[in-house]
C-alpha positions in Angstrom: 19.1 0.8 11.6 18.1 3.0 8.7 20.4 6.2 9.7 23.9 6.2 10.1 25.7 4.5 13.4 25.0 6.8 16.7 29.5 7.5 16.4 29.1 8.1 13.2 25.8 10.9 13.8 27.8 12.2 16.8 31.3 12.8 14.9 29.4 14.5 12.2 27.5 17.0 14.1 30.8 17.9 16.2 32.5 18.4 12.7 29.2 20.6 11.6 29.3 22.7 14.6 32.9 23.3 14.2 33.0 24.2 10.9 33.0 28.4 10.0 29.6 30.0 10.4 30.3 31.3 6.6 30.1 27.6 5.3 27.5 26.2 7.3 25.0 28.9 5.4 26.8 28.1 2.4 26.2 24.5 2.9 22.3 25.7 4.2 21.2 27.4 1.6 22.3 25.7 -1.1 19.9 25.7 -4.0 20.4 22.5 -5.5 21.2 18.8 -4.6 24.7 18.9 -6.5 25.7 22.2 -4.6 24.8 20.3 -1.2 26.9 17.3 -2.3 29.7 19.2 -3.8 30.3 22.0 -1.1 29.5 19.1 1.4 32.3 16.4 -0.1 34.7 19.0 -0.1 34.8 18.7 3.4 35.4 15.3 3.7 38.8 14.7 4.9 40.9 11.6 5.3 40.8 11.7 8.9 37.0 11.6 9.0 37.7 8.2 6.5 39.7 6.5 9.0 37.5 6.9 11.8 34.4 5.6 9.4 37.0 2.7 8.1 37.5 1.7 12.4 33.9 1.7 12.7 33.3 -0.5 9.7 36.1 -2.8 10.9 33.3 -3.6 13.7 30.9 -5.8 11.9 32.7 -8.8 11.1 30.9 -9.4 7.2 34.2 -11.1 5.3 35.4 -14.7 5.6 37.0 -16.0 8.9 38.2 -19.2 8.3 38.7 -19.6 12.0 35.2 -19.5 12.3 33.5 -22.8 10.0 34.8 -24.5 13.3 33.8 -22.7 15.9 29.9 -22.3 14.5 30.1 -26.6 13.5 31.0 -27.1 17.6 28.7 -24.9 18.8 26.2 -26.3 16.2 27.1 -30.2 17.5 26.0 -28.9 21.0 23.0 -27.7 19.8 22.4 -30.5 18.2 22.7 -33.6 20.8 20.3 -31.3 22.9 17.8 -31.9 20.1 18.1 -28.1 19.8 17.6 -28.9 16.0 16.6 -25.2 15.4 19.7 -23.7 17.3 21.8 -26.1 15.6 20.6 -24.9 12.1 21.2 -21.4 12.8 24.7 -22.3 14.0 25.8 -24.7 10.8 24.7 -22.0 8.8 26.8 -19.4 10.2 29.9 -21.5 9.7 28.6 -22.6 5.9 28.9 -18.3 5.7 31.9 -18.5 6.6 33.3 -20.9 4.8 35.0 -20.9 1.4 33.9 -22.0 -1.7 34.7 -26.4 -2.1 36.2 -26.6 0.9 35.4 -29.3 3.1 34.7 -26.9 6.5 31.8 -25.9 3.8 30.7 -29.5 3.4 30.9 -30.3 6.5 28.5 -27.6 7.5 26.0 -28.6 4.9 26.2 -31.8 5.7 25.7 -31.0 9.7 23.3 -28.8 8.6 21.3 -31.3 6.5 21.1 -33.5 9.5 19.2 -30.7 11.9 17.0 -30.2 8.7 16.0 -33.8 8.6 14.9 -34.2 12.4 12.6 -30.8 11.7 11.0 -32.3 9.4 12.4 -30.4 6.3 13.0 -33.4 4.0 12.8 -31.1 1.0 15.6 -28.9 2.2 17.7 -31.4 3.6 18.0 -33.0 0.1 19.5 -29.9 -1.4 21.7 -29.2 2.1 23.5 -33.3 0.9 23.5 -31.7 -2.7 25.8 -29.0 -1.7 27.2 -31.1 0.4 28.6 -33.4 -2.3 29.0 -30.5 -4.9 31.2 -29.1 -2.3 33.7 -32.0 -1.4 32.2 -34.1 1.4 34.4 -36.5 2.5 34.1 -40.1 0.2 35.3 -42.1 4.0 31.1 -40.1 5.0 29.7 -40.5 1.8 27.6 -43.5 3.2 25.8 -41.4 6.2 24.9 -39.0 3.8 23.3 -41.5 1.2 21.4 -43.0 3.8 19.5 -39.7 5.0 18.7 -39.3 1.2 17.5 -42.6 0.8 15.7 -41.7 4.4 14.5 -38.5 3.1 13.5 -40.1 -0.7 10.9 -42.3 1.4 9.6 -39.6 3.6 8.2 -37.4 0.5 6.9 -40.9 -1.3 10.0 -41.2 -3.8 11.1 -44.7 -3.8 12.4 -45.3 -7.1 15.1 -42.3 -6.3 14.9 -43.6 -2.9 15.6 -47.5 -4.2 18.7 -46.0 -7.0 20.5 -44.4 -4.4 20.7 -47.7 -2.2 22.1 -49.2 -5.1 24.4 -46.6 -5.7 25.0 -46.8 -2.1 25.6 -50.3 -1.9 28.0 -50.4 -5.7 29.9 -47.3 -3.9 30.8 -50.0 -1.0 31.2 -53.2 -2.7 33.9 -51.3 -4.7 35.8 -49.5 -1.9 34.5 -51.1 1.5 35.7 -48.7 4.2 33.3 -48.8 7.0 34.5 -51.2 10.1 32.5 -54.2 11.0 30.7 -52.5 13.2 30.0 -49.7 11.4 28.7 -51.9 8.1 26.6 -53.8 10.4 24.2 -50.7 10.9 25.0 -49.7 7.6 23.6 -53.1 6.8 20.4 -53.5 9.2 19.8 -49.6 8.3 19.6 -50.3 4.4 17.2 -53.5 5.2 14.8 -51.4 7.3 15.2 -48.5 4.3 14.6 -51.6 1.8 11.0 -52.8 3.3 10.0 -48.5 3.3 10.8 -48.6 0.0 8.9 -51.7 -1.1 5.7 -50.1 0.9 5.7 -47.3 -0.5 6.7 -48.7 -3.9 2.9 -50.2 -3.8 1.2 -46.8 -3.5 1.1 -44.2 -6.3 4.0 -41.8 -6.2 3.6 -38.4 -5.4 5.9 -35.5 -6.2 7.1 -33.5 -3.8 4.1 -31.0 -2.0 4.4 -27.3 -3.5 4.7 -24.4 -1.2 1.4 -22.4 -0.7 1.5 -19.7 -3.0 -1.9 -18.1 -2.9 -1.0 -14.6 -2.5 1.6 -15.1 -5.0 -0.8 -16.3 -7.2 -3.4 -13.5 -6.3 -3.9 -10.9 -9.3 -5.9 -7.8 -9.3 -9.0 -8.6 -11.1 -8.4 -5.7 -13.8 -5.8 -3.4 -13.8 -5.0 -0.3 -14.5 -4.0 1.5 -17.9 -2.7 4.6 -16.1 -0.9 2.6 -12.9 1.0 -0.5 -13.2 0.4 -3.0 -10.3 -3.3 -1.6 -9.5 -7.2 -2.6 -9.6 -8.9 -0.7 -12.3 -10.9 1.1 -9.1 -8.5 4.2 -9.1 -7.2 6.9 -10.7 -4.5 9.0 -10.3 -4.6 12.5 -9.7 -2.7 15.8 -9.0 -3.7 18.3 -6.8 -1.4 21.9 -6.4 -1.5 21.7 -2.5 -1.2 17.9 -2.0 0.5 16.7 -5.4 -0.6 13.1 -6.4 -3.0 11.1 -5.0 -5.5 8.3 -5.9 -9.4 8.4 -5.8 -11.8 5.8 -6.2 -13.5 5.5 -9.9 -16.3 3.4 -8.5 -18.0 2.0 -5.1 -15.2 -0.1 -3.8 -16.1 -2.7 -1.2 -14.0 -4.0 1.8 -11.3 -6.4 1.6 -11.3 -5.8 -2.5 -7.3 -5.8 -3.4 -6.6 -2.3 -4.8 -2.8 -2.3 -5.1 -0.5 -5.3 -5.5 3.2 -3.8 -5.8 6.5 -5.0 -5.6 9.4 -3.1 -4.4 11.3 -1.3 -6.8 14.0 -1.6 -4.1 14.3 -2.8 -0.6 17.0 -3.8 1.9 16.5 -6.2 4.8 17.0 -4.7 8.3 19.9 -6.8 9.3 18.3 -6.8 13.4 20.6 -6.4 16.1 24.0 -6.5 15.2 26.5 -7.2 17.9 29.5 -4.7 18.5 33.3 -6.1 17.5 35.8 -7.0 20.3 38.8 -9.2 20.5 37.8 -12.4 21.5 36.0 -15.3 20.6 32.8 -15.1 22.2 31.9 -11.2 20.9 33.4 -11.6 17.5 31.1 -14.9 16.5 28.4 -13.8 18.1 26.2 -17.3 18.1 22.6 -15.2 18.1 20.5 -15.5 15.3 19.6 -12.1 13.5 17.2 -11.1 10.7 20.5 -11.2 8.3 20.3 -15.3 9.0 17.0 -15.8 8.9 15.6 -14.1 5.5 16.8 -13.6 2.2 19.0 -10.7 1.7 16.5 -10.2 -2.0 13.5 -11.5 -1.5 13.0 -11.5 2.3 11.6 -15.3 2.9 12.0 -17.0 5.4 14.6 -19.3 5.4 16.3 -22.1 7.5 18.9 -22.8 5.2 20.3 -20.0 3.3 23.1 -19.9 0.6 25.8 -17.6 1.4 27.5 -15.2 -0.9 30.7 -16.6 -2.1 33.0 -13.6 -1.2 31.4 -12.1 2.3 29.8 -13.9 5.5 27.3 -11.8 5.2 24.8 -11.4 2.3 22.2 -14.7 2.5 19.7 -15.9 -0.1 17.3 -18.6 -0.2 18.4 -20.3 -3.3 21.3 -20.1 -5.5 18.8 -18.4 -8.0 18.0 -15.8 -5.3 22.4 -15.0 -4.7 22.7 -15.0 -9.0 19.5 -12.2 -9.5 21.2 -10.3 -6.7 25.1 -10.7 -7.6 24.4 -9.2 -11.2 21.9 -6.5 -9.8 23.7 -5.1 -7.2 25.7 -7.3 -4.8 28.9 -7.8 -7.4 29.3 -4.3 -6.1 28.1 -4.4 -2.7 30.4 -7.5 -1.8 33.5 -5.5 -0.5 31.2 -2.5 1.5 29.4 -5.0 3.8 30.7 -3.4 7.1 30.6 0.7 5.5 26.9 0.3 4.6 26.0 -1.5 7.8 27.6 1.2 9.4 26.0 4.0 7.4 22.9 2.5 7.2 19.5 1.0 5.3 18.8 4.5 4.0 21.8 4.8 2.4 22.1 1.2 1.4 18.7 1.8 -0.5 20.0 5.1 -2.0 23.2 3.0 -3.7 21.2 0.2 -4.3 18.3 2.6 -6.7 21.5 3.9 -8.6 22.6 0.4 -8.9 19.4 -0.5 -10.4 19.0 2.0 -12.8 21.7 0.7 -14.8 19.4 -2.2 -15.7 16.7 0.5 -17.4 17.4 3.2 -20.5 20.4 4.0 -19.4 21.0 7.1 -21.5 17.4 9.2 -20.3 18.9 8.2 -16.5 22.8 9.5 -17.0 20.8 12.6 -18.9 18.2 12.7 -15.6 21.7 13.0 -13.0 23.8 15.5 -15.4 20.9 17.3 -15.4 21.1 17.7 -11.5 24.8 19.0 -11.9 23.8 22.1 -13.7 27.0 24.1 -15.3 29.6 22.1 -14.4 31.6 20.4 -17.2 31.3 16.8 -15.8 28.2 16.6 -17.9 28.0 15.1 -21.8 27.7 18.1 -24.1 24.8 17.3 -25.2 23.0 16.9 -22.1 19.9 19.5 -21.0 19.8 20.9 -17.6 16.9 19.4 -15.5 14.2 21.4 -15.8 14.7 20.6 -20.0 15.5 16.6 -19.2 12.3 16.6 -16.8 9.9 18.3 -19.2 10.8 15.6 -22.6 11.7 12.5 -20.6 9.6 12.6 -17.7 6.3 13.7 -19.9 6.1 17.2 -19.5 6.0 18.3 -22.8 7.0 16.4 -25.9 5.8 15.8 -29.7 3.5 12.9 -30.6 2.6 12.2 -34.3 2.3 15.7 -34.9 0.5 17.2 -31.4 1.9 18.0 -28.4 1.0 15.9 -25.3 0.6 17.2 -22.1 1.7 15.2 -18.7 1.7 17.2 -15.7 1.8 14.7 -13.6 5.4 14.0 -12.2 6.6 10.1 -12.7 4.6 9.0 -15.7 6.4 8.6 -18.7 5.5 10.3 -22.4 1.6 8.7 -22.3 0.8 9.4 -18.8 1.2 5.9 -17.4 3.0 5.6 -13.8 5.0 2.9 -13.6 7.4 1.2 -11.0 10.5 2.1 -12.4 13.4 4.3 -11.5 11.6 7.3 -13.2 8.7 7.5 -10.7 11.2 6.6 -7.9 13.1 9.4 -9.2 10.2 11.6 -9.4 9.6 11.3 -5.6 10.4 14.4 -3.7 13.5 15.2 -1.2 11.8 17.9 0.3 15.5 19.6 0.3 14.0 22.4 1.5 12.1 20.9 4.4 15.4 18.8 6.3 17.6 20.3 9.2 20.9 21.6 7.6 22.9 19.8 9.6 20.8 16.5 8.6 21.5 17.2 4.8 25.2 17.6 6.1 25.4 14.1 7.1 23.3 12.5 4.0 25.6 14.4 2.3 29.2 13.5 4.3 27.6 9.9 4.1 27.5 9.3 0.4 30.6 11.6 -0.1 32.4 9.1 1.5 30.8 5.7 0.2 31.9 7.5 -3.3 35.0 7.6 -2.2 35.2 3.6 -1.4 33.3 3.3 -4.4 36.0 4.8 -6.4 38.7 2.7 -4.2 37.3 -0.7 -4.7 37.2 -0.1 -8.5 35.1 2.1 -10.7 34.9 -1.3 -13.2 32.8 -3.5 -11.5 30.0 -0.3 -12.6 29.6 -2.1 -15.7 28.9 -6.0 -14.3 25.7 -7.1 -14.9 24.2 -4.8 -17.9 21.6 -6.2 -19.8 23.1 -5.9 -23.0 26.7 -5.2 -24.6 24.3 -1.8 -26.2 23.6 -0.6 -22.7 26.9 -1.4 -21.2 28.2 1.0 -24.3 26.3 3.6 -23.5 26.1 3.8 -20.1 30.3 3.0 -19.6 31.8 6.7 -21.3 29.5 8.6 -19.5 28.3 6.9 -15.8 32.0 5.8 -14.3 35.0 8.6 -14.6 32.5 10.8 -13.4 30.8 9.5 -9.5 30.1 13.0 -8.9 26.8 12.3 -10.7 26.0 9.0 -9.1 26.6 11.2 -5.7 23.8 13.7 -6.5 21.4 10.7 -7.4 22.3 8.7 -4.0 21.6 12.3 -2.1 18.1 12.7 -3.8 17.7 9.1 -2.7 18.6 9.6 0.6 16.7 12.5 1.4 13.7 10.8 -0.5 13.2 8.1 2.2 12.4 10.0 5.5 9.0 10.9 3.4 8.7 7.7 1.1 10.2 5.1 2.8 8.0 2.0 3.5 8.7 0.0 6.2 7.8 -3.9 5.2 7.0 -5.5 8.2 5.8 -9.2 8.7 4.2 -11.3 11.5 6.3 -13.6 13.4 3.7 -15.7 15.3 3.3 -17.4 18.9 0.3 -19.5 18.3 -0.1 -22.9 16.1 1.4 -22.7 13.0 -1.5 -24.6 11.7 -3.8 -21.1 12.1 -4.3 -19.0 9.4 -4.3 -16.5 12.0 -2.5 -16.8 15.4 -1.2 -14.6 18.5 1.8 -12.8 16.8 3.7 -9.6 16.9 4.5 -7.5 13.7 7.8 -6.3 13.1 10.1 -4.6 10.6 11.8 -6.4 8.2 12.8 -4.1 6.0 12.5 -1.0 4.5 11.8 -0.7 0.1 10.5 2.0 -2.1 7.3 1.5 -4.0 6.4 4.4 -6.3 2.6 3.3 -6.7 2.5 2.4 -2.7 3.7 6.3 -2.2 1.4 7.9 -3.7 -1.3 7.6 -1.5 -1.8 10.4 1.4 -2.2 10.2 5.0 -4.9 10.1 7.2 -4.9 9.2 11.0 -8.1 7.2 10.3 -7.4 5.2 6.7 -9.7 3.4 4.7 -7.5 1.1 3.3 -4.8 -1.7 4.9 -1.2 -2.7 3.5 0.2 -5.4 4.2 3.4 -7.9 2.7 4.4 -11.0 1.5 8.2 -10.8 1.0 8.4 -7.8 -1.0 5.4 -7.6 -2.3 3.4 -4.7 -0.7 -1.1 -5.3 -0.9 -3.4 -2.7 -0.4 -6.5 -3.4 0.2 -10.0 -1.6 1.0 -10.6 -2.0 4.9 -13.7 -0.1 4.5 -16.2 0.7 1.9 -15.3 3.5 -0.2 -17.7 5.4 -2.3 -16.8 6.4 -6.1 -14.8 10.0 -6.1 -13.3 9.5 -2.7 -9.9 9.3 -1.9 -7.8 6.3 -1.3 -5.7 7.0 2.3 -3.3 5.2 3.9 -1.8 5.4 7.2 1.6 6.8 7.8 1.5 5.7 11.3 0.1 8.5 13.9 -3.1 6.8 13.8 -6.3 8.2 16.3 -7.0 5.5 17.7 -3.3 5.1 19.6 -2.0 8.8 19.7 -3.6 11.9 20.8 -3.6 14.9 18.3 -1.3 16.3 19.4 1.2 14.3 19.3 -0.4 12.6 16.1 0.2 16.3 14.6 4.0 16.6 15.6 5.1 13.2 14.6 3.6 14.0 11.2 5.0 17.4 11.2 8.6 16.4 11.9 9.2 13.5 9.7 6.3 14.6 6.5 6.6 18.0 6.5 2.6 18.6 6.5 0.1 19.7 8.6 -3.0 17.3 8.6 -6.5 18.5 8.6 -7.6 14.7 8.1 -11.4 14.3 9.4 -10.6 12.7 12.7 -7.4 15.5 13.2 -10.1 18.1 12.4 -12.6 16.6 14.5 -10.4 16.4 17.6 -9.1 20.2 17.2 -12.6 21.5 17.8 -12.6 19.4 21.0 -12.5 20.4 24.9 -9.0 18.5 26.1 -9.9 15.1 26.9 -9.1 12.2 29.7 -7.2 9.0 28.1 -8.7 7.5 25.2 -10.1 4.3 26.8 -12.6 6.4 28.4 -13.5 7.8 25.2 -17.3 7.8 25.4 -19.7 9.8 23.0 -23.2 10.0 23.3 -25.9 7.4 21.1 -28.0 10.1 19.9 -25.6 13.0 18.6 -21.8 11.7 18.6 -20.5 14.3 21.2 -18.0 13.3 24.0 -19.9 12.3 27.0 -18.6 14.5 30.1 -18.9 13.9 34.2 -17.8 11.6 36.6 -19.9 8.5 37.7 -23.0 10.4 35.3 -21.8 11.3 32.0 -23.1 13.9 29.9 -23.6 15.2 26.4 -21.3 17.9 25.9 -23.2 19.0 23.1 -26.0 22.0 24.3 -28.5 21.0 21.8 -28.8 17.4 23.4 -29.8 16.2 27.3 -29.0 12.9 27.0 -27.1 11.5 30.1 -26.3 8.2 31.1 -24.6 6.1 33.8 -20.2 5.5 33.9 -20.8 2.3 34.9 -23.3 1.4 32.2 -21.0 2.8 29.5 -18.2 0.5 31.1 -20.0 -2.5 31.5 -21.4 -1.8 27.6 -17.8 -1.7 26.7 -16.6 -4.9 28.7 -19.4 -6.5 26.6 -18.2 -5.2 23.7 -14.3 -6.4 24.5 -15.9 -10.0 25.4 -16.9 -10.0 21.8 -13.9 -8.8 20.3 -11.7 -11.7 22.2 -14.5 -14.1 20.9 -13.8 -12.9 17.1 -10.1 -13.4 17.6 -11.0 -16.6 18.5 -12.1 -17.5 15.1 -9.8 -16.1 13.2 -6.9 -17.7 15.4 -9.4 -21.3 14.3 -9.4 -19.9 10.9 -13.1 -19.5 10.6 -12.6 -15.8 8.8 -16.4 -14.9 7.6 -17.7 -15.8 11.1 -15.2 -14.0 12.3 -15.4 -10.7 9.7 -19.7 -10.9 10.4 -18.4 -10.6 14.4 -16.5 -8.1 14.4 -18.7 -6.1 11.3 -21.1 -6.1 14.3 -18.5 -5.1 16.8 -17.4 -1.9 14.6 -21.0 -0.7 14.4 -22.0 -1.6 18.5 -18.9 0.6 19.3 -19.7 3.4 17.3 -23.0 3.5 19.1 -20.9 4.8 22.3 -17.7 5.3 21.7 -15.3 7.6 19.7 -13.7 7.2 16.7 -10.2 7.3 18.5 -11.3 5.0 21.4 -8.3 2.3 21.5 -11.1 -0.7 21.3 -11.8 0.8 17.6 -8.7 0.6 16.2 -8.1 -2.8 18.1 -11.2 -4.1 15.6 -10.2 -2.1 12.6 -6.8 -3.6 12.9 -8.4 -7.4 13.1 -10.8 -6.6 10.6 -7.9 -5.9 8.1 -6.1 -9.2 9.2 -9.2 -11.1 9.0 -9.1 -9.5 5.1 -6.1 -9.3 4.3 -6.3 -13.3 5.9 -9.2 -14.1 3.2 -8.0 -12.9 0.2 -4.6 -14.8 0.8 -6.5 -17.7 1.7 -8.9 -17.8 -1.1 -6.1 -16.9 -4.1 -9.4 -14.9 -5.0 -9.3 -10.9 -5.0 -12.6 -11.0 -3.8 -13.8 -13.5 -1.0 -17.1 -14.7 -1.1 -18.3 -12.9 2.0 -17.7 -9.5 -0.3 -19.5 -10.6 -2.9 -22.8 -11.4 -0.8 -22.5 -8.3 0.8 -22.7 -6.7 -2.2 -25.5 -8.1 -3.6 -27.4 -7.3 0.0 -26.0 -3.5 0.1 -26.6 -2.8 -3.7 -30.2 -4.0 -3.2 -30.7 -2.1 0.1 -29.5 1.0 -1.1 -31.8 1.2 -3.7 -34.8 0.1 -1.4 -36.2 3.3 0.5 -37.2 1.7 3.1 -34.2 0.2 3.8 -32.5 3.2 2.9 -34.5 4.8 5.3 -34.1 2.0 8.2 -30.0 2.2 8.0 -30.1 6.0 7.9 -32.4 6.1 11.3 -31.6 5.4 15.2 -33.9 2.0 14.6 -31.1 0.6 13.1 -30.6 -2.7 15.2 -27.5 -2.7 17.4 -27.0 -6.4 18.0 -23.8 -7.8 17.2 -25.0 -10.8 15.7 -26.5 -8.1 12.6 -22.8 -8.6 11.5 -23.6 -5.1 9.4 -24.3 -1.9 9.9 -24.8 1.1 7.5 -21.6 2.2 7.8 -19.3 -0.9 7.4 -20.3 -1.0 3.7 
């Protein structure tokens, strides 16, 4: 879903193939993004827009007045079968298609509150009860809603509120008795039962509602970096003519140490598999649950009871607060474009949202930057500079400060040399225009052009909504909206940036017990985002960090010891334990436009062709690849070691059993014991397995997961085990005998030790 739908891609490919050669050359050799955008947009014809419009209509994103009844009835069927989770999803779909302050939406909210009650989601149930009442829930049905509210309050240990709700119910019924005799008797029995519960609860100390665990969100960097926002003081930003910007350690870093905690500058939810549109209820009103139904479209939190946008049926949020923030920041523009944005893909959506978010920063500088992209045109401000001048001034290349020239050569930094999570940093990410294929650039440019045409059609006036102050609004309005081409160039730049700079925001879908910190699980891509600081990390096929996500926040932790002066490295996907060197190089070259020369790649390039990675055994003496059949011999001419394959296979099976035991400890929440066992497994693996062996990668993954869970569970940036190991490590490396032992073949290989020279 990152790129446009296949039908639009095929259409553009055919259009490109029919263009005269001279026009293809003009677009292929365009020197600036503005030239690329303007040449391409001039080729967008009305028939192209009509085709795209037909594709966009395939997504049911508007309010359908007939849908709420359908989803409510389908939800009732699930409810009767006691499938309360399935019923909740269907009632939520009914809510999304309902108009505000209608009977439809009040009934869907009330029904969803009943399903949530049976799921034990009492706080959320109470919120839905309030929503149902706010939207005009019928008076005749109020008693059962109030009874449910009282049940929730009693269960939550709030007897005073429950007692008040019961009193209100009795008063209302006494004033306007509307129930039949049989219903009245049921009501009376229920009220008596609740009163007894309230009295029992009243004798206990009343407790406040349990707050959601926020250990991860509350966990901060121990000492924040003054040069790079959202980053530990343990790292520093450097630049190199060949590899660009990168991060290095300013001191020794221990495994598990928190290095970066950054909220995405922009993110867009991956909608999941969206159903095709056809005539007929079954396919038109889809009953499946996708990411778009289960996660907040702003903060990406999982939610059973989403609050929908009032204007469309697609956008849903975890709360009214998230809904309002999204509306103010960008959704007021996106709301009427839902089908088009789903057709054009997540990259195009992020490109639009990035430019919308830019309105909330220093508007004048943003406009000047964008105008600078469109050189030698009359559509820029008279006082605007070209891009080179603007970048050198606004991005800190050279400016006057206190009578001195301040040099800030690193792109994305301000005039004080600080790199922050803002539009300035996003704008500085490289679009790699010269590396993309001509047809890919044409696809992006035409997609952005079509989006700009639609923005112009729906109303440029909407762009001014949500600016933080009248001063910014006044500054932006006269130069932003009459010339949408400026923003088209910006969106094209962002769309081209994303192939190399987009970060997949992943989440773990649990398949085991919810009580365990670590359960059997699988990782899925939830959204795509831009993280300016995380983007500074260069790639390694054997990285020294792990990245994890909670909502839109990315955390980068050390997955092994990182020495002072070493580069902080991240894996872009191709990992040595899961992919051979040829495949890794090809993937990195095609997507990221560089030839990887990390140590694992250089090492594997020198080796002869190997068998499967799961048989990558190495010599325990010199580390060279073992070769042969039943008896394996060291590939090094200076080493005469040989060993039985059966012996190594048996050793591997023992290791896999140890890893299995560690995973069981992880699932049971015994994190420190699991880490100690995994560290021992890692040391044992190094004695007879090559680094690219799949089991080595599995151990690294389990360790990274354990580090993240341990930090999350304690709410501290450095869990106790790391501090104890830190003290041991500093003592050992300062002791000549222990230092000799760690670097010699006498170092113990027993898994019970749990520590190794290469682990820390």
